[in-house]
C-alpha positions in Angstrom: -31.1 7.1 17.8 -32.5 5.2 14.8 -30.3 3.6 12.2 -30.7 4.3 8.6 -31.9 1.1 6.9 -30.8 2.3 3.5 -27.2 2.3 4.5 -25.5 -1.1 5.0 -22.1 -1.7 6.5 -19.9 -3.2 3.9 -17.2 -5.6 5.2 -14.5 -6.4 2.7 -13.0 -9.9 2.9 -9.3 -9.5 2.2 -6.4 -11.6 3.5 -2.7 -11.2 3.1 -1.4 -12.0 -0.4 -4.6 -10.6 -2.0 -4.6 -7.7 -4.4 -6.6 -4.6 -3.6 -7.3 -1.1 -5.1 -7.5 2.1 -3.0 -10.2 4.7 -3.4 -8.8 7.8 -5.2 -9.6 10.7 -2.8 -7.5 13.0 -4.9 -9.9 12.7 -7.8 -10.6 16.2 -9.3 -12.3 15.4 -12.5 -14.9 12.8 -13.4 -12.5 11.3 -15.9 -9.9 10.6 -13.2 -9.8 7.0 -12.0 -12.0 6.1 -9.0 -9.4 3.7 -7.6 -5.6 3.3 -7.8 -3.7 0.0 -7.7 -3.5 -2.9 -7.6 -1.5 -3.3 -4.4 -0.6 -6.5 -2.6 -1.9 -6.9 1.0 1.1 -7.8 3.3 -0.9 -8.0 6.6 -4.6 -7.7 7.5 -6.2 -7.1 10.9 -9.8 -6.3 11.8 -9.9 -2.7 10.4 -6.7 -1.9 8.6 -4.5 -3.4 5.9 -0.7 -3.2 5.4 -0.2 -2.9 1.7 2.9 -2.8 -0.5 2.5 0.6 -2.2 5.4 1.3 -4.7 7.8 -0.9 -2.7 7.0 0.7 0.7 4.7 -0.7 3.3 1.7 1.5 4.0 -1.1 0.9 6.5 -4.6 2.0 5.2 -8.1 1.8 6.6 -10.4 -0.9 5.4 -12.9 1.8 4.4 -10.5 2.8 1.6 -9.9 -0.7 0.2 -11.7 -2.3 -2.7 -10.8 -5.9 -3.7 -9.0 -5.9 -7.1 -10.5 -9.2 -8.2 -8.6 -11.9 -10.1 -5.5 -10.7 -11.8 -3.4 -12.5 -14.4 -0.2 -13.7 -12.8 1.8 -12.2 -15.7 0.3 -8.8 -15.0 0.8 -8.8 -11.2 3.1 -6.0 -10.1 6.6 -7.2 -9.2 7.8 -6.9 -5.7 10.7 -4.5 -5.3 13.7 -5.1 -3.1 14.5 -2.6 -0.4 18.1 -1.8 0.2 18.8 -1.7 4.0 22.2 -0.1 5.0 24.4 -2.1 7.3 23.8 0.4 10.1 20.1 -0.4 10.0 20.5 -4.1 10.3 19.3 -5.8 13.5 21.7 -4.8 16.3 22.9 -1.7 14.3 22.6 2.0 15.1 19.2 3.7 15.1 18.6 6.9 13.0 15.7 9.4 12.9 15.0 11.0 9.5 13.5 14.4 9.3 12.2 14.0 5.7 12.4 11.7 2.7 13.7 13.9 -0.1 13.8 11.6 -3.1 13.7 7.9 -4.1 15.3 6.1 -7.0 15.4 2.5 -8.3 18.6 0.9 -9.5 19.0 -1.6 -12.3 18.3 -4.6 -10.0 15.0 -3.1 -8.8 16.4 -2.0 -5.4 14.8 1.1 -3.8 17.3 3.8 -2.6 15.9 6.6 -0.4 17.5 10.1 -0.1 16.8 11.4 3.4 17.8 14.4 5.5 
């Protein structure tokens, strides 16, 4: 099987703490943005990245990541705090949620999740 010489593998050099954009696969019109973001990289391994997407950690493939480039520190997205109930603290009870119904932010920037 011959390789196509016109196609080159593109390796993105991203480390934790960097800002990245994600390719917008939900793009329906040519005027829709090609990427969404920027998101902060929390953890990086060989092929995937753990990013902070709207205050929640999300693991994405490296094929969907585009480096955001330099961003003014004043324009960096602020990191949200996540409220963790006492029952979910280390050594607490374990719960399984069927579905996340809604989410809200309080005045202090803490994320509250409504689950069932």
